[in-house]
C-alpha positions in Angstrom: 106.1 -53.2 -42.1 104.2 -50.1 -41.0 102.8 -51.2 -36.8 99.6 -49.3 -35.0 99.8 -50.0 -31.4 96.6 -49.1 -29.2 96.6 -49.2 -25.7 94.1 -47.2 -23.2 97.3 -46.4 -21.0 101.3 -45.8 -21.3 103.8 -45.1 -19.3 105.0 -42.2 -18.4 101.7 -40.7 -19.4 98.8 -42.9 -17.8 98.7 -45.9 -16.0 96.6 -48.0 -13.5 98.6 -50.9 -14.1 101.1 -53.2 -16.1 99.7 -52.7 -19.4 100.8 -48.8 -19.1 104.5 -50.1 -18.2 104.1 -53.0 -21.5 102.5 -50.0 -23.8 105.7 -47.7 -22.8 108.3 -50.6 -23.6 107.4 -53.1 -26.3 106.5 -49.9 -28.9 110.4 -48.9 -28.2 111.7 -52.0 -28.4 109.9 -52.5 -31.8 110.7 -49.5 -32.8 114.7 -50.4 -31.7 114.4 -53.4 -34.2 114.1 -51.2 -37.3 110.1 -51.4 -37.7 108.0 -48.7 -38.1 105.1 -47.9 -35.3 103.2 -45.1 -34.0 101.1 -45.3 -30.2 97.6 -44.2 -30.0 96.1 -43.7 -26.5 92.9 -41.5 -25.3 93.7 -38.1 -23.7 93.3 -38.0 -20.4 92.6 -35.1 -17.8 95.6 -36.0 -16.3 98.1 -35.5 -19.3 96.0 -32.2 -19.7 97.5 -31.3 -16.5 101.0 -32.9 -16.3 102.3 -30.6 -18.9 103.5 -33.1 -20.9 105.0 -32.2 -24.3 101.9 -33.0 -26.4 101.4 -30.6 -29.8 97.9 -29.9 -30.6 97.2 -31.0 -35.0 95.5 -30.2 -37.5 93.6 -33.7 -37.2 89.7 -33.6 -36.0 87.7 -36.5 -36.5 84.2 -37.6 -36.0 82.6 -40.9 -34.3 78.9 -41.7 -34.8 77.8 -43.1 -30.9 74.4 -44.2 -31.6 72.4 -41.6 -33.2 74.8 -38.9 -31.9 77.8 -37.4 -33.2 80.9 -36.9 -31.4 84.1 -35.0 -32.4 87.9 -35.7 -31.2 90.9 -33.7 -32.5 94.6 -35.0 -31.9 97.6 -34.3 -29.9 100.7 -35.7 -31.0 104.2 -36.1 -28.6 106.7 -39.0 -28.6 107.9 -41.8 -26.1 110.6 -40.7 -23.8 113.6 -40.9 -25.5 112.7 -42.0 -28.7 111.2 -41.4 -32.0 108.1 -43.4 -31.9 104.8 -41.1 -32.1 102.4 -41.0 -29.7 98.8 -39.6 -31.4 96.8 -38.5 -28.2 92.3 -38.6 -29.1 90.7 -35.6 -27.7 87.1 -35.2 -26.4 86.4 -33.4 -23.2 83.3 -35.4 -22.3 84.5 -38.8 -22.1 88.5 -38.3 -21.3 88.1 -34.8 -19.8 87.9 -36.3 -16.2 89.5 -37.6 -13.2 90.6 -41.0 -13.3 90.7 -43.3 -16.5 88.3 -45.7 -15.9 86.2 -45.1 -12.5 85.9 -42.4 -10.1 89.4 -41.8 -8.3 89.8 -43.8 -4.7 87.0 -46.0 -5.5 86.4 -48.9 -7.6 83.1 -47.7 -8.8 83.4 -47.5 -12.8 82.4 -44.5 -14.6 78.5 -45.6 -16.4 79.6 -44.3 -19.5 83.3 -46.4 -20.1 81.2 -48.4 -23.1 80.6 -45.2 -25.0 83.9 -43.8 -24.0 86.1 -46.8 -25.3 83.7 -47.7 -27.8 84.8 -43.1 -29.1 88.2 -44.9 -28.8 87.9 -48.1 -30.6 85.8 -46.2 -33.7 88.6 -42.8 -33.3 91.9 -44.7 -33.8 90.6 -45.9 -36.5 89.4 -42.4 -38.2 92.4 -40.9 -37.1 94.8 -43.9 -39.0 92.7 -43.5 -42.4 93.1 -39.2 -41.9 97.4 -39.7 -40.8 97.3 -42.0 -44.3 99.1 -44.6 -41.6 98.1 -47.6 -43.8 98.9 -50.5 -41.2 99.8 -53.8 -41.8 99.4 -54.6 -38.1 97.2 -53.1 -35.9 98.4 -53.9 -31.9 95.6 -53.9 -29.7 95.9 -54.3 -25.5 93.1 -55.2 -23.6 89.1 -54.6 -23.6 89.5 -51.1 -24.4 90.9 -51.6 -27.7 87.9 -55.4 -28.2 86.1 -53.5 -30.8 89.0 -52.7 -33.3 89.4 -55.8 -34.7 85.6 -56.8 -35.0 85.4 -52.3 -37.1 87.8 -53.8 -39.1 86.7 -56.2 -40.3 83.0 -55.3 -40.4 82.5 -50.6 -41.0 86.3 -50.9 -42.3 86.1 -53.9 -44.1 87.5 -53.0 -47.8 88.6 -49.6 -46.9 92.0 -48.6 -48.8 93.5 -47.5 -45.8 92.8 -51.1 -44.0 92.1 -53.7 -47.1 96.1 -55.2 -45.9 95.5 -54.5 -42.5 95.9 -57.8 -39.7 94.9 -57.7 -36.4 96.7 -58.3 -32.9 95.1 -58.7 -29.6 96.4 -58.8 -26.6 95.2 -60.3 -23.4 96.6 -58.8 -20.2 94.7 -60.5 -17.9 91.3 -62.3 -18.8 89.3 -61.3 -15.7 88.7 -57.7 -17.3 86.8 -58.0 -20.1 84.3 -54.5 -20.9 81.4 -56.2 -20.3 78.1 -54.1 -20.7 74.4 -54.2 -21.0 73.2 -55.3 -24.1 71.5 -52.4 -25.5 74.8 -51.1 -25.9 75.2 -52.8 -29.1 73.1 -49.7 -30.2 75.9 -46.9 -29.5 78.6 -49.1 -31.5 76.7 -48.8 -35.1 77.4 -52.5 -35.3 74.9 -54.2 -36.8 73.1 -56.2 -34.1 73.3 -59.7 -36.2 76.9 -59.7 -34.4 75.2 -60.0 -31.2 75.2 -63.7 -30.9 76.9 -66.2 -28.7 79.9 -66.9 -31.1 80.2 -63.7 -31.2 80.0 -60.6 -29.5 77.1 -61.7 -27.0 77.9 -63.3 -23.4 75.5 -64.5 -21.3 73.2 -61.8 -22.0 74.9 -58.8 -22.7 78.3 -57.5 -24.8 81.7 -58.2 -24.5 84.5 -56.3 -26.4 86.9 -58.5 -25.4 85.3 -61.5 -26.4 84.7 -59.5 -30.1 88.4 -58.9 -30.1 89.3 -63.1 -29.7 86.2 -63.5 -32.2 87.5 -61.2 -34.4 91.4 -60.8 -34.0 93.7 -62.6 -37.2 96.0 -63.9 -34.1 95.3 -63.9 -30.9 98.6 -62.9 -28.1 98.5 -62.9 -23.7 101.6 -63.1 -21.6 103.3 -65.8 -21.1 102.8 -68.7 -23.0 101.6 -71.5 -19.6 98.6 -68.5 -19.0 97.5 -68.9 -22.9 97.2 -72.2 -22.2 95.2 -71.8 -19.1 92.8 -69.5 -19.8 91.5 -72.0 -22.4 90.1 -74.2 -19.3 87.2 -72.9 -17.0 89.3 -72.7 -13.8 91.1 -69.7 -16.0 88.9 -68.5 -18.7 86.1 -66.4 -16.4 84.0 -67.9 -18.9 85.9 -67.5 -22.5 87.2 -70.7 -22.0 85.2 -72.2 -24.7 85.8 -69.1 -27.7 89.5 -69.4 -26.8 89.8 -73.2 -27.3 87.9 -72.2 -30.7 91.2 -69.8 -31.6 94.2 -72.1 -29.9 95.9 -72.5 -33.5 96.0 -68.5 -33.5 96.8 -68.0 -29.8 100.1 -67.2 -28.5 101.8 -66.8 -25.1 104.9 -63.7 -24.8 106.6 -63.1 -22.0 106.9 -59.4 -20.7 110.2 -58.3 -20.2 111.6 -56.1 -18.3 113.4 -52.2 -17.7 117.2 -53.3 -17.6 118.1 -49.1 -17.5 116.0 -49.0 -14.5 116.1 -52.2 -12.4 119.4 -53.4 -12.4 121.6 -53.4 -9.0 124.7 -52.6 -10.8 122.7 -48.6 -11.6 119.9 -48.7 -9.4 119.8 -45.2 -8.1 117.3 -45.8 -5.0 119.8 -48.3 -3.1 122.5 -47.9 -1.0 125.0 -50.2 -2.6 125.3 -50.9 -6.1 126.7 -54.8 -6.8 126.6 -57.1 -9.3 127.5 -60.6 -10.4 131.3 -60.2 -9.5 130.4 -57.6 -6.7 127.5 -59.6 -4.4 129.1 -57.7 -1.3 126.8 -54.9 -2.4 123.8 -56.9 -1.6 124.8 -57.2 1.9 125.0 -53.6 2.5 121.6 -53.4 1.3 120.4 -55.9 4.1 122.0 -54.6 6.1 119.9 -50.9 5.2 117.0 -52.4 4.7 117.5 -53.5 8.7 117.9 -50.6 9.9 115.1 -48.8 7.8 112.4 -51.3 9.3 114.0 -51.6 12.9 115.0 -55.1 12.3 117.5 -56.9 14.1 121.2 -56.8 12.2 121.3 -60.9 11.9 122.5 -63.0 8.9 118.9 -64.8 9.1 117.3 -64.7 5.6 114.9 -61.9 4.6 112.1 -63.0 3.2 110.3 -59.8 0.8 107.2 -59.0 -0.5 105.2 -56.1 -2.6 102.0 -56.9 -3.5 98.6 -56.1 -4.0 97.1 -57.7 -0.6 94.2 -59.4 -2.1 93.3 -63.3 -2.3 94.6 -62.9 -6.1 98.4 -63.1 -5.0 98.2 -65.6 -2.7 98.0 -63.5 0.8 95.2 -66.2 2.2 97.6 -68.4 2.2 100.0 -67.0 3.8 98.2 -65.9 6.4 96.8 -69.7 6.8 100.3 -70.4 7.9 102.2 -66.9 9.5 102.0 -68.5 12.9 104.1 -71.4 11.8 106.6 -69.8 9.4 106.6 -66.9 12.5 108.4 -69.8 14.4 111.3 -70.1 11.9 114.3 -68.1 12.3 113.6 -65.1 9.2 112.6 -61.6 8.8 109.9 -60.3 6.7 109.4 -56.7 4.7 106.3 -56.3 3.6 104.8 -53.3 0.8 102.1 -52.4 -0.5 98.4 -52.1 0.0 95.0 -54.1 -0.4 92.1 -55.5 1.8 91.1 -53.8 4.9 91.5 -57.5 6.6 95.4 -58.2 5.7 95.9 -54.3 6.5 94.8 -55.1 10.1 96.1 -59.0 10.0 99.9 -57.6 9.0 100.0 -54.2 11.2 99.0 -56.8 14.2 101.8 -59.4 13.4 104.5 -56.1 12.7 103.4 -55.1 16.5 103.7 -58.6 18.6 106.8 -59.7 16.5 109.0 -56.4 15.6 112.1 -58.8 15.2 110.7 -60.7 12.7 107.7 -58.7 10.7 108.2 -54.8 8.8 105.2 -54.2 7.2 104.7 -50.7 4.9 100.8 -49.8 3.8 101.5 -48.3 0.9 103.9 -47.9 -2.2 107.1 -46.2 -3.5 109.1 -46.8 -6.0 112.5 -46.2 -3.9 110.9 -49.3 -0.9 110.4 -51.2 -4.0 114.0 -51.1 -5.0 115.1 -51.4 -1.8 113.1 -54.6 -0.9 114.4 -56.3 -4.1 117.6 -55.0 -3.1 118.3 -56.1 0.9 115.6 -59.3 0.6 117.6 -62.6 -0.2 113.8 -64.1 -1.0 110.7 -63.4 -2.9 107.3 -64.2 -2.5 104.8 -64.3 -5.3 102.3 -67.0 -4.1 99.9 -66.1 -6.5 96.5 -68.0 -7.0 96.7 -66.3 -11.3 99.6 -64.2 -12.5 99.0 -64.1 -15.9 103.0 -62.9 -16.2 104.4 -60.9 -12.9 107.1 -58.4 -12.9 108.2 -58.7 -10.2 110.3 -62.4 -9.6 111.9 -60.9 -12.9 113.0 -58.0 -10.9 114.5 -60.4 -8.1 116.1 -62.1 -10.5 118.4 -59.8 -11.7 118.5 -58.5 -8.1 120.0 -62.2 -6.6 116.6 -62.1 -4.9 115.5 -66.2 -5.1 111.7 -66.0 -6.0 109.5 -68.5 -4.2 106.5 -69.0 -6.1 103.3 -70.8 -7.0 103.8 -72.5 -10.2 101.1 -71.2 -12.1 101.3 -68.6 -16.0 104.1 -66.7 -16.1 105.6 -67.7 -12.9 105.7 -71.1 -14.2 107.4 -69.8 -17.7 110.0 -67.7 -15.6 111.1 -69.6 -12.3 113.0 -72.9 -12.4 113.0 -75.0 -8.7 116.3 -75.8 -7.4 114.6 -79.4 -7.9 114.3 -79.7 -10.9 118.2 -79.2 -12.0 121.1 -78.2 -9.5 121.8 -75.1 -8.7 125.1 -75.1 -11.0 123.9 -75.8 -14.0 122.5 -72.5 -14.4 118.8 -72.5 -15.3 117.4 -73.3 -11.7 117.0 -69.9 -9.9 114.3 -70.3 -7.8 111.7 -72.4 -5.8 108.1 -73.6 -6.6 105.6 -75.0 -5.5 101.7 -76.2 -7.9 99.1 -76.8 -5.7 97.0 -74.1 -4.2 97.6 -75.2 -0.8 99.1 -73.7 2.3 100.7 -76.6 3.3 103.0 -76.6 0.3 104.0 -73.1 0.7 105.1 -73.4 3.9 106.9 -76.3 3.0 108.7 -74.9 0.3 109.7 -71.7 2.0 111.3 -73.9 5.0 112.7 -76.1 1.7 114.4 -72.2 0.9 115.4 -71.5 4.1 117.4 -74.9 4.3 119.4 -74.1 1.3 119.7 -70.5 2.2 122.3 -72.2 4.7 124.7 -73.3 1.9 126.2 -70.7 0.6 128.3 -72.2 -2.1 124.2 -73.3 -3.5 122.8 -70.1 -2.6 125.3 -67.8 -4.3 125.5 -70.2 -7.0 121.3 -69.6 -7.2 121.6 -66.2 -7.5 123.9 -65.9 -10.1 121.4 -68.1 -12.3 119.0 -65.6 -12.0 120.8 -62.2 -12.5 122.6 -63.3 -15.6 119.6 -64.8 -17.1 118.1 -62.3 -19.9 114.3 -60.8 -19.1 114.5 -58.3 -21.4 111.6 -56.1 -23.6 114.1 -56.4 -27.1 113.7 -60.3 -26.1 110.0 -60.0 -25.7 110.2 -57.3 -28.9 111.9 -59.8 -30.9 108.8 -62.8 -30.4 105.9 -59.7 -31.6 108.2 -58.8 -34.8 108.2 -62.4 -35.7 104.4 -63.0 -35.2 103.5 -59.8 -37.7 105.5 -61.1 -40.0 104.0 -64.3 -40.3 100.6 -62.0 -40.9 102.2 -60.6 -43.2 103.3 -63.3 -44.9 99.8 -64.5 -44.6 98.7 -61.9 -46.3 100.5 -61.6 -49.6 100.2 -65.2 -50.2 
């Protein structure tokens, strides 16, 4: 079985979010399980500047964008510490700038993003043909690759290279869809007949992700609960009806985490390593965290939070009840950036309550690891969360998650009320309704159990022994691939 994996960003080459982490990890795990896989992505300016060990190949290709012919060439590298080839599509006009999707330091999208990813979608298929890859599966990720399944079923249908190819379309966050004005249909080279409400048209505009959903052979997203949620008006962002029609072909597969990076037994960023049988190391990390943020070294629960400071992450719920929370005996450490109003609010709390609140309005890897290791609880009351990774990091570090029961948080966190901590399944605290009173009650409930050392230790060990590795995720993807290949042969 041959798989081609397409992503607009891949760690360590280019990253704006979780997609890059997934695209760097899943192909590696799939390859380790014996499946032949290659990765394709754009060659951004930042990759050239980073002097990654890449080799320019002799492969060149042309893509027609509207009535203009655009040329590209191909560079080759490997995912770090693997034999997984990664091919980079180079075009200086489209990718030789600073920034992946928007102007650096702003939220303003590049005006030609439609062209840039039409070029990537068609260019990827041209390169696959030229390299004679003959893929059984082309695995697409997010809107930037949404037109690939459309092209395979139309422009490239019946070609020797793609005659047996099936496509998987993965939605990492349905809020981002690649919606452009309708005249950009002219740039795609696709028949205008496809611009209708059942296929590419979306409220009078062109929607790349919708194309991937309609034309993909299978659709996946990053948790089972999120797969159900996005079929509803509340979470579907206008595509719920389309997804309902494809419900039989829609699967949820939880993301994994890399235990070579996120593991308290080997973590290079923390002051003391620890594991399930050496939990005293976590107390050393807790005291180090208190010292770093000038918090009194008391045995009160530390609630950690590493997040974007936006309403999507539940910041409105937290700030609604922070005055009540501050009356309890706890400490709070926050790391992240986001909306200015939340910056100002938490800075004010840190100034007013320096014995209880510490805030670092930035992001750095070491601080993230220190907070995961030194906190007793981790707060993630998201409005929606396709998968979430920090709750999985927290489980491994014996830091008990407090989450809203949505998306991937619902699939990974089992509340202690649903089963006793002693049975090995319960691993955190959750609430369902998006309501600040329920959030506060859940935090207070967690603080109550924190006083029972035996039960709390059981809860910690439950999370620390659970497997949320990428290998588990990769096995599920491979099963879907096999199912598609088998369908093809039948």
